[in-house]
TORKOL-4160 file (C-alpha; in steps of 0.2 Angstrom, whole numbers, padded with zeros to 4 digits, m for minus):
362
<pt num="1" X="0000" Y="0000" Z="0000"/>
<pt num="2" X="0007" Y="0017" Z="m0005"/>
<pt num="3" X="0005" Y="0031" Z="0008"/>
<pt num="4" X="0004" Y="0048" Z="0001"/>
<pt num="5" X="0015" Y="0063" Z="0008"/>
<pt num="6" X="m0001" Y="0072" Z="0013"/>
<pt num="7" X="m0007" Y="0057" Z="0024"/>
<pt num="8" X="0010" Y="0056" Z="0032"/>
<pt num="9" X="0009" Y="0075" Z="0035"/>
<pt num="10" X="m0008" Y="0073" Z="0043"/>
<pt num="11" X="m0002" Y="0058" Z="0054"/>
<pt num="12" X="0014" Y="0068" Z="0060"/>
<pt num="13" X="0003" Y="0083" Z="0064"/>
<pt num="14" X="m0009" Y="0073" Z="0074"/>
<pt num="15" X="0005" Y="0065" Z="0084"/>
<pt num="16" X="0012" Y="0082" Z="0088"/>
<pt num="17" X="m0004" Y="0089" Z="0093"/>
<pt num="18" X="m0008" Y="0074" Z="0104"/>
<pt num="19" X="0009" Y="0076" Z="0112"/>
<pt num="20" X="0005" Y="0094" Z="0116"/>
<pt num="21" X="m0011" Y="0089" Z="0123"/>
<pt num="22" X="m0002" Y="0077" Z="0135"/>
<pt num="23" X="0010" Y="0090" Z="0139"/>
<pt num="24" X="m0004" Y="0102" Z="0144"/>
<pt num="25" X="m0009" Y="0090" Z="0158"/>
<pt num="26" X="0004" Y="0096" Z="0169"/>
<pt num="27" X="0003" Y="0107" Z="0185"/>
<pt num="28" X="m0009" Y="0122" Z="0186"/>
<pt num="29" X="m0002" Y="0139" Z="0184"/>
<pt num="30" X="0004" Y="0147" Z="0200"/>
<pt num="31" X="m0008" Y="0158" Z="0210"/>
<pt num="32" X="m0003" Y="0167" Z="0226"/>
<pt num="33" X="m0013" Y="0180" Z="0236"/>
<pt num="34" X="m0004" Y="0192" Z="0247"/>
<pt num="35" X="m0012" Y="0201" Z="0261"/>
<pt num="36" X="m0012" Y="0220" Z="0260"/>
<pt num="37" X="m0004" Y="0222" Z="0278"/>
<pt num="38" X="0010" Y="0211" Z="0272"/>
<pt num="39" X="0016" Y="0224" Z="0258"/>
<pt num="40" X="0033" Y="0230" Z="0259"/>
<pt num="41" X="0036" Y="0249" Z="0261"/>
<pt num="42" X="0036" Y="0258" Z="0245"/>
<pt num="43" X="0051" Y="0270" Z="0240"/>
<pt num="44" X="0041" Y="0286" Z="0243"/>
<pt num="45" X="0051" Y="0303" Z="0244"/>
<pt num="46" X="0048" Y="0321" Z="0241"/>
<pt num="47" X="0052" Y="0328" Z="0224"/>
<pt num="48" X="0065" Y="0342" Z="0222"/>
<pt num="49" X="0051" Y="0355" Z="0218"/>
<pt num="50" X="0044" Y="0352" Z="0235"/>
<pt num="51" X="0026" Y="0351" Z="0227"/>
<pt num="52" X="0026" Y="0333" Z="0222"/>
<pt num="53" X="0029" Y="0316" Z="0230"/>
<pt num="54" X="0037" Y="0302" Z="0220"/>
<pt num="55" X="0040" Y="0283" Z="0220"/>
<pt num="56" X="0048" Y="0271" Z="0208"/>
<pt num="57" X="0041" Y="0254" Z="0201"/>
<pt num="58" X="0051" Y="0242" Z="0191"/>
<pt num="59" X="0043" Y="0231" Z="0178"/>
<pt num="60" X="0051" Y="0217" Z="0169"/>
<pt num="61" X="0043" Y="0209" Z="0154"/>
<pt num="62" X="0050" Y="0191" Z="0150"/>
<pt num="63" X="0046" Y="0178" Z="0138"/>
<pt num="64" X="0052" Y="0162" Z="0146"/>
<pt num="65" X="0053" Y="0151" Z="0131"/>
<pt num="66" X="0042" Y="0139" Z="0141"/>
<pt num="67" X="0035" Y="0129" Z="0127"/>
<pt num="68" X="0033" Y="0110" Z="0130"/>
<pt num="69" X="0038" Y="0095" Z="0120"/>
<pt num="70" X="0038" Y="0093" Z="0105"/>
<pt num="71" X="0039" Y="0111" Z="0102"/>
<pt num="72" X="0054" Y="0113" Z="0113"/>
<pt num="73" X="0064" Y="0100" Z="0123"/>
<pt num="74" X="0079" Y="0101" Z="0135"/>
<pt num="75" X="0073" Y="0118" Z="0143"/>
<pt num="76" X="0070" Y="0111" Z="0161"/>
<pt num="77" X="0088" Y="0117" Z="0167"/>
<pt num="78" X="0087" Y="0134" Z="0160"/>
<pt num="79" X="0069" Y="0137" Z="0167"/>
<pt num="80" X="0075" Y="0131" Z="0184"/>
<pt num="81" X="0089" Y="0143" Z="0184"/>
<pt num="82" X="0077" Y="0157" Z="0179"/>
<pt num="83" X="0067" Y="0154" Z="0194"/>
<pt num="84" X="0082" Y="0153" Z="0205"/>
<pt num="85" X="0090" Y="0169" Z="0199"/>
<pt num="86" X="0074" Y="0179" Z="0201"/>
<pt num="87" X="0071" Y="0172" Z="0218"/>
<pt num="88" X="0089" Y="0177" Z="0223"/>
<pt num="89" X="0087" Y="0194" Z="0216"/>
<pt num="90" X="0070" Y="0196" Z="0225"/>
<pt num="91" X="0078" Y="0191" Z="0242"/>
<pt num="92" X="0093" Y="0203" Z="0239"/>
<pt num="93" X="0081" Y="0217" Z="0235"/>
<pt num="94" X="0087" Y="0219" Z="0218"/>
<pt num="95" X="0073" Y="0210" Z="0208"/>
<pt num="96" X="0060" Y="0218" Z="0198"/>
<pt num="97" X="0044" Y="0224" Z="0208"/>
<pt num="98" X="0033" Y="0216" Z="0195"/>
<pt num="99" X="0036" Y="0203" Z="0182"/>
<pt num="100" X="0026" Y="0200" Z="0166"/>
<pt num="101" X="0029" Y="0182" Z="0160"/>
<pt num="102" X="0024" Y="0175" Z="0143"/>
<pt num="103" X="0026" Y="0157" Z="0136"/>
<pt num="104" X="0023" Y="0149" Z="0154"/>
<pt num="105" X="0016" Y="0133" Z="0146"/>
<pt num="106" X="0027" Y="0118" Z="0152"/>
<pt num="107" X="0027" Y="0111" Z="0169"/>
<pt num="108" X="0045" Y="0117" Z="0171"/>
<pt num="109" X="0040" Y="0135" Z="0166"/>
<pt num="110" X="0026" Y="0135" Z="0178"/>
<pt num="111" X="0038" Y="0129" Z="0192"/>
<pt num="112" X="0050" Y="0143" Z="0187"/>
<pt num="113" X="0037" Y="0156" Z="0190"/>
<pt num="114" X="0032" Y="0149" Z="0206"/>
<pt num="115" X="0050" Y="0147" Z="0212"/>
<pt num="116" X="0053" Y="0165" Z="0209"/>
<pt num="117" X="0045" Y="0167" Z="0226"/>
<pt num="118" X="0035" Y="0182" Z="0223"/>
<pt num="119" X="0021" Y="0184" Z="0236"/>
<pt num="120" X="0007" Y="0189" Z="0223"/>
<pt num="121" X="0005" Y="0179" Z="0207"/>
<pt num="122" X="m0010" Y="0180" Z="0195"/>
<pt num="123" X="m0011" Y="0168" Z="0180"/>
<pt num="124" X="m0018" Y="0173" Z="0163"/>
<pt num="125" X="m0031" Y="0165" Z="0152"/>
<pt num="126" X="m0033" Y="0146" Z="0154"/>
<pt num="127" X="m0036" Y="0133" Z="0141"/>
<pt num="128" X="m0055" Y="0135" Z="0143"/>
<pt num="129" X="m0056" Y="0154" Z="0145"/>
<pt num="130" X="m0069" Y="0160" Z="0133"/>
<pt num="131" X="m0067" Y="0177" Z="0124"/>
<pt num="132" X="m0077" Y="0192" Z="0129"/>
<pt num="133" X="m0082" Y="0195" Z="0111"/>
<pt num="134" X="m0085" Y="0178" Z="0103"/>
<pt num="135" X="m0096" Y="0182" Z="0088"/>
<pt num="136" X="m0082" Y="0188" Z="0076"/>
<pt num="137" X="m0083" Y="0184" Z="0058"/>
<pt num="138" X="m0073" Y="0170" Z="0051"/>
<pt num="139" X="m0055" Y="0174" Z="0046"/>
<pt num="140" X="m0052" Y="0177" Z="0028"/>
<pt num="141" X="m0047" Y="0161" Z="0018"/>
<pt num="142" X="m0048" Y="0143" Z="0023"/>
<pt num="143" X="m0043" Y="0136" Z="0040"/>
<pt num="144" X="m0027" Y="0126" Z="0041"/>
<pt num="145" X="m0030" Y="0112" Z="0052"/>
<pt num="146" X="m0012" Y="0104" Z="0049"/>
<pt num="147" X="m0005" Y="0121" Z="0055"/>
<pt num="148" X="m0014" Y="0121" Z="0071"/>
<pt num="149" X="m0031" Y="0129" Z="0066"/>
<pt num="150" X="m0041" Y="0115" Z="0073"/>
<pt num="151" X="m0054" Y="0126" Z="0082"/>
<pt num="152" X="m0049" Y="0119" Z="0099"/>
<pt num="153" X="m0036" Y="0125" Z="0112"/>
<pt num="154" X="m0023" Y="0113" Z="0119"/>
<pt num="155" X="m0015" Y="0124" Z="0132"/>
<pt num="156" X="m0019" Y="0141" Z="0140"/>
<pt num="157" X="m0012" Y="0158" Z="0136"/>
<pt num="158" X="0005" Y="0156" Z="0145"/>
<pt num="159" X="0003" Y="0172" Z="0154"/>
<pt num="160" X="0006" Y="0177" Z="0172"/>
<pt num="161" X="0010" Y="0193" Z="0182"/>
<pt num="162" X="0020" Y="0191" Z="0198"/>
<pt num="163" X="0022" Y="0206" Z="0211"/>
<pt num="164" X="0031" Y="0210" Z="0227"/>
<pt num="165" X="0015" Y="0221" Z="0231"/>
<pt num="166" X="m0002" Y="0215" Z="0233"/>
<pt num="167" X="m0013" Y="0212" Z="0218"/>
<pt num="168" X="m0030" Y="0219" Z="0223"/>
<pt num="169" X="m0039" Y="0215" Z="0207"/>
<pt num="170" X="m0037" Y="0205" Z="0191"/>
<pt num="171" X="m0046" Y="0202" Z="0175"/>
<pt num="172" X="m0042" Y="0192" Z="0159"/>
<pt num="173" X="m0049" Y="0189" Z="0142"/>
<pt num="174" X="m0044" Y="0176" Z="0128"/>
<pt num="175" X="m0042" Y="0182" Z="0110"/>
<pt num="176" X="m0052" Y="0166" Z="0104"/>
<pt num="177" X="m0052" Y="0155" Z="0089"/>
<pt num="178" X="m0057" Y="0168" Z="0077"/>
<pt num="179" X="m0043" Y="0180" Z="0082"/>
<pt num="180" X="m0028" Y="0168" Z="0080"/>
<pt num="181" X="m0018" Y="0161" Z="0065"/>
<pt num="182" X="m0008" Y="0145" Z="0062"/>
<pt num="183" X="0001" Y="0136" Z="0076"/>
<pt num="184" X="m0003" Y="0150" Z="0088"/>
<pt num="185" X="m0021" Y="0144" Z="0088"/>
<pt num="186" X="m0016" Y="0129" Z="0099"/>
<pt num="187" X="m0014" Y="0140" Z="0114"/>
<pt num="188" X="m0027" Y="0151" Z="0121"/>
<pt num="189" X="m0018" Y="0168" Z="0119"/>
<pt num="190" X="m0025" Y="0183" Z="0127"/>
<pt num="191" X="m0023" Y="0198" Z="0138"/>
<pt num="192" X="m0023" Y="0200" Z="0157"/>
<pt num="193" X="m0024" Y="0214" Z="0170"/>
<pt num="194" X="m0016" Y="0214" Z="0188"/>
<pt num="195" X="m0021" Y="0229" Z="0198"/>
<pt num="196" X="m0008" Y="0232" Z="0212"/>
<pt num="197" X="m0007" Y="0243" Z="0227"/>
<pt num="198" X="0008" Y="0251" Z="0235"/>
<pt num="199" X="0008" Y="0257" Z="0253"/>
<pt num="200" X="0008" Y="0276" Z="0253"/>
<pt num="201" X="0003" Y="0278" Z="0235"/>
<pt num="202" X="m0013" Y="0287" Z="0233"/>
<pt num="203" X="m0020" Y="0276" Z="0219"/>
<pt num="204" X="m0017" Y="0258" Z="0212"/>
<pt num="205" X="m0007" Y="0254" Z="0197"/>
<pt num="206" X="m0015" Y="0245" Z="0182"/>
<pt num="207" X="m0003" Y="0233" Z="0174"/>
<pt num="208" X="m0007" Y="0223" Z="0158"/>
<pt num="209" X="0001" Y="0208" Z="0150"/>
<pt num="210" X="m0001" Y="0200" Z="0133"/>
<pt num="211" X="0007" Y="0188" Z="0120"/>
<pt num="212" X="0001" Y="0192" Z="0102"/>
<pt num="213" X="0000" Y="0181" Z="0087"/>
<pt num="214" X="0017" Y="0177" Z="0079"/>
<pt num="215" X="0022" Y="0180" Z="0061"/>
<pt num="216" X="0033" Y="0167" Z="0052"/>
<pt num="217" X="0032" Y="0155" Z="0067"/>
<pt num="218" X="0013" Y="0153" Z="0065"/>
<pt num="219" X="0016" Y="0143" Z="0049"/>
<pt num="220" X="0003" Y="0152" Z="0039"/>
<pt num="221" X="0002" Y="0166" Z="0026"/>
<pt num="222" X="0007" Y="0184" Z="0031"/>
<pt num="223" X="m0010" Y="0190" Z="0027"/>
<pt num="224" X="m0018" Y="0177" Z="0038"/>
<pt num="225" X="m0007" Y="0180" Z="0053"/>
<pt num="226" X="m0008" Y="0199" Z="0050"/>
<pt num="227" X="m0027" Y="0198" Z="0052"/>
<pt num="228" X="m0026" Y="0188" Z="0068"/>
<pt num="229" X="m0014" Y="0201" Z="0075"/>
<pt num="230" X="m0025" Y="0216" Z="0070"/>
<pt num="231" X="m0040" Y="0207" Z="0078"/>
<pt num="232" X="m0030" Y="0204" Z="0094"/>
<pt num="233" X="m0025" Y="0223" Z="0095"/>
<pt num="234" X="m0043" Y="0228" Z="0094"/>
<pt num="235" X="m0048" Y="0215" Z="0107"/>
<pt num="236" X="m0034" Y="0221" Z="0119"/>
<pt num="237" X="m0039" Y="0239" Z="0117"/>
<pt num="238" X="m0057" Y="0235" Z="0121"/>
<pt num="239" X="m0052" Y="0224" Z="0136"/>
<pt num="240" X="m0042" Y="0239" Z="0143"/>
<pt num="241" X="m0056" Y="0251" Z="0140"/>
<pt num="242" X="m0068" Y="0239" Z="0150"/>
<pt num="243" X="m0056" Y="0236" Z="0165"/>
<pt num="244" X="m0045" Y="0251" Z="0167"/>
<pt num="245" X="m0046" Y="0262" Z="0183"/>
<pt num="246" X="m0045" Y="0280" Z="0175"/>
<pt num="247" X="m0037" Y="0286" Z="0192"/>
<pt num="248" X="m0023" Y="0274" Z="0190"/>
<pt num="249" X="m0008" Y="0275" Z="0179"/>
<pt num="250" X="m0007" Y="0261" Z="0166"/>
<pt num="251" X="0008" Y="0250" Z="0161"/>
<pt num="252" X="0005" Y="0238" Z="0146"/>
<pt num="253" X="0019" Y="0225" Z="0142"/>
<pt num="254" X="0022" Y="0209" Z="0134"/>
<pt num="255" X="0028" Y="0200" Z="0118"/>
<pt num="256" X="0019" Y="0210" Z="0105"/>
<pt num="257" X="0027" Y="0201" Z="0090"/>
<pt num="258" X="0028" Y="0217" Z="0080"/>
<pt num="259" X="0047" Y="0216" Z="0076"/>
<pt num="260" X="0052" Y="0223" Z="0059"/>
<pt num="261" X="0033" Y="0225" Z="0054"/>
<pt num="262" X="0027" Y="0242" Z="0049"/>
<pt num="263" X="0010" Y="0235" Z="0045"/>
<pt num="264" X="0008" Y="0228" Z="0063"/>
<pt num="265" X="0014" Y="0243" Z="0071"/>
<pt num="266" X="0002" Y="0254" Z="0061"/>
<pt num="267" X="m0013" Y="0243" Z="0065"/>
<pt num="268" X="m0008" Y="0242" Z="0084"/>
<pt num="269" X="m0005" Y="0261" Z="0086"/>
<pt num="270" X="m0022" Y="0265" Z="0078"/>
<pt num="271" X="m0031" Y="0256" Z="0093"/>
<pt num="272" X="m0018" Y="0259" Z="0107"/>
<pt num="273" X="m0014" Y="0278" Z="0110"/>
<pt num="274" X="m0002" Y="0274" Z="0123"/>
<pt num="275" X="0016" Y="0280" Z="0125"/>
<pt num="276" X="0030" Y="0268" Z="0120"/>
<pt num="277" X="0044" Y="0267" Z="0133"/>
<pt num="278" X="0057" Y="0266" Z="0119"/>
<pt num="279" X="0051" Y="0281" Z="0110"/>
<pt num="280" X="0054" Y="0291" Z="0126"/>
<pt num="281" X="0070" Y="0284" Z="0131"/>
<pt num="282" X="0078" Y="0285" Z="0114"/>
<pt num="283" X="0078" Y="0304" Z="0117"/>
<pt num="284" X="0094" Y="0309" Z="0127"/>
<pt num="285" X="0084" Y="0324" Z="0134"/>
<pt num="286" X="0070" Y="0313" Z="0142"/>
<pt num="287" X="0079" Y="0310" Z="0158"/>
<pt num="288" X="0078" Y="0291" Z="0155"/>
<pt num="289" X="0094" Y="0281" Z="0158"/>
<pt num="290" X="0097" Y="0268" Z="0144"/>
<pt num="291" X="0108" Y="0254" Z="0151"/>
<pt num="292" X="0106" Y="0242" Z="0136"/>
<pt num="293" X="0112" Y="0242" Z="0118"/>
<pt num="294" X="0101" Y="0250" Z="0106"/>
<pt num="295" X="0104" Y="0252" Z="0087"/>
<pt num="296" X="0097" Y="0265" Z="0075"/>
<pt num="297" X="0084" Y="0278" Z="0078"/>
<pt num="298" X="0069" Y="0266" Z="0080"/>
<pt num="299" X="0076" Y="0252" Z="0092"/>
<pt num="300" X="0058" Y="0247" Z="0096"/>
<pt num="301" X="0057" Y="0239" Z="0078"/>
<pt num="302" X="0071" Y="0227" Z="0083"/>
<pt num="303" X="0062" Y="0218" Z="0097"/>
<pt num="304" X="0046" Y="0209" Z="0101"/>
<pt num="305" X="0047" Y="0214" Z="0120"/>
<pt num="306" X="0039" Y="0231" Z="0123"/>
<pt num="307" X="0031" Y="0242" Z="0137"/>
<pt num="308" X="0019" Y="0256" Z="0135"/>
<pt num="309" X="0012" Y="0268" Z="0148"/>
<pt num="310" X="m0001" Y="0281" Z="0152"/>
<pt num="311" X="m0005" Y="0293" Z="0166"/>
<pt num="312" X="m0019" Y="0291" Z="0178"/>
<pt num="313" X="m0030" Y="0305" Z="0185"/>
<pt num="314" X="m0021" Y="0304" Z="0202"/>
<pt num="315" X="m0004" Y="0299" Z="0197"/>
<pt num="316" X="0008" Y="0302" Z="0182"/>
<pt num="317" X="0020" Y="0289" Z="0176"/>
<pt num="318" X="0036" Y="0290" Z="0166"/>
<pt num="319" X="0051" Y="0279" Z="0163"/>
<pt num="320" X="0067" Y="0284" Z="0171"/>
<pt num="321" X="0078" Y="0268" Z="0167"/>
<pt num="322" X="0078" Y="0254" Z="0154"/>
<pt num="323" X="0090" Y="0239" Z="0155"/>
<pt num="324" X="0091" Y="0221" Z="0148"/>
<pt num="325" X="0090" Y="0206" Z="0160"/>
<pt num="326" X="0098" Y="0189" Z="0157"/>
<pt num="327" X="0105" Y="0195" Z="0140"/>
<pt num="328" X="0122" Y="0186" Z="0142"/>
<pt num="329" X="0131" Y="0201" Z="0149"/>
<pt num="330" X="0133" Y="0207" Z="0167"/>
<pt num="331" X="0114" Y="0205" Z="0170"/>
<pt num="332" X="0116" Y="0186" Z="0169"/>
<pt num="333" X="0117" Y="0172" Z="0156"/>
<pt num="334" X="0104" Y="0170" Z="0141"/>
<pt num="335" X="0091" Y="0158" Z="0148"/>
<pt num="336" X="0078" Y="0160" Z="0135"/>
<pt num="337" X="0077" Y="0165" Z="0116"/>
<pt num="338" X="0071" Y="0182" Z="0123"/>
<pt num="339" X="0081" Y="0194" Z="0134"/>
<pt num="340" X="0071" Y="0202" Z="0149"/>
<pt num="341" X="0066" Y="0220" Z="0146"/>
<pt num="342" X="0066" Y="0229" Z="0163"/>
<pt num="343" X="0059" Y="0247" Z="0165"/>
<pt num="344" X="0060" Y="0257" Z="0180"/>
<pt num="345" X="0046" Y="0270" Z="0181"/>
<pt num="346" X="0043" Y="0286" Z="0192"/>
<pt num="347" X="0026" Y="0288" Z="0199"/>
<pt num="348" X="0022" Y="0306" Z="0204"/>
<pt num="349" X="0008" Y="0315" Z="0213"/>
<pt num="350" X="0004" Y="0331" Z="0222"/>
<pt num="351" X="0010" Y="0333" Z="0240"/>
<pt num="352" X="m0004" Y="0330" Z="0252"/>
<pt num="353" X="m0015" Y="0320" Z="0241"/>
<pt num="354" X="m0026" Y="0308" Z="0251"/>
<pt num="355" X="m0022" Y="0289" Z="0250"/>
<pt num="356" X="m0037" Y="0278" Z="0245"/>
<pt num="357" X="m0037" Y="0261" Z="0254"/>
<pt num="358" X="m0039" Y="0250" Z="0238"/>
<pt num="359" X="m0039" Y="0234" Z="0249"/>
<pt num="360" X="m0055" Y="0239" Z="0257"/>
<pt num="361" X="m0062" Y="0244" Z="0241"/>
<pt num="362" X="m0065" Y="0262" Z="0247"/>
């Protein structure tokens, strides 16, 4: 009996998808709740003008490369080291205040996030999380089942937010099966919010995390993965509009998969009128210290890992330092196919502004 190449391809695809499904049956994503009275003191100080009070908040976005077998293998040792290094930094007082994780799929990746030791951890969309808007039109063209477009999700979205301060509110949304393309459809990618509170700060801080559809790695045409990315940009914008506290500053980070794509940038920017950290810090007059290597006048085009921000009604926010983490230099060895992108923000508010007790919901 002759077996056709198409039949072999279907068989191999089925074997791979079954393996991914088995890999998904690992530990649950880590979840930790921190009491407000356990929060550490925030670094509050009087500004030089005598009219304002300031504090700093450092936020790391880090794609762990935590894909399970057969997509990746041999990652357990590096993921274990990520957790150990983040834990050591946290205990030494040099770790980020908040970490936005992506690709937390495998059991080893979930254990790494838990091992970081952060007292507050919120996971993102699970495999069964349904999109808030599920009645989108079908994607243009035919679905590609052998490229992962099966209409089912094998794993969750791989997102988590870890914080040294209490997470007093959270929300999440999945992009759904009609807002994904190619192999990305096997995971339930989406967007999430963690609202944190810092002692002495007069408003919470809304922090968002996402991982958007890949380009070539999706295995389908640029037109199809581009449409998925555009739909996700709209969904993330609507999610922020539904969940944002307008009194609070907003920070939005993650793996946006827009590197070297003018089209993706144009589509994303239409729906997200936020300020890009790179665009501020590339200006020598901005007062933002750049402690990493940037090439050219538009370094944001050379990376997938980005952070955006916006002021709240009570607090303003601006980046004051950017640096790489685990990039193979002084910050530590490369432990993923992404470097960590660490941004330190200054929060500022008028002297004497009353502090709202977010924990009591006042």
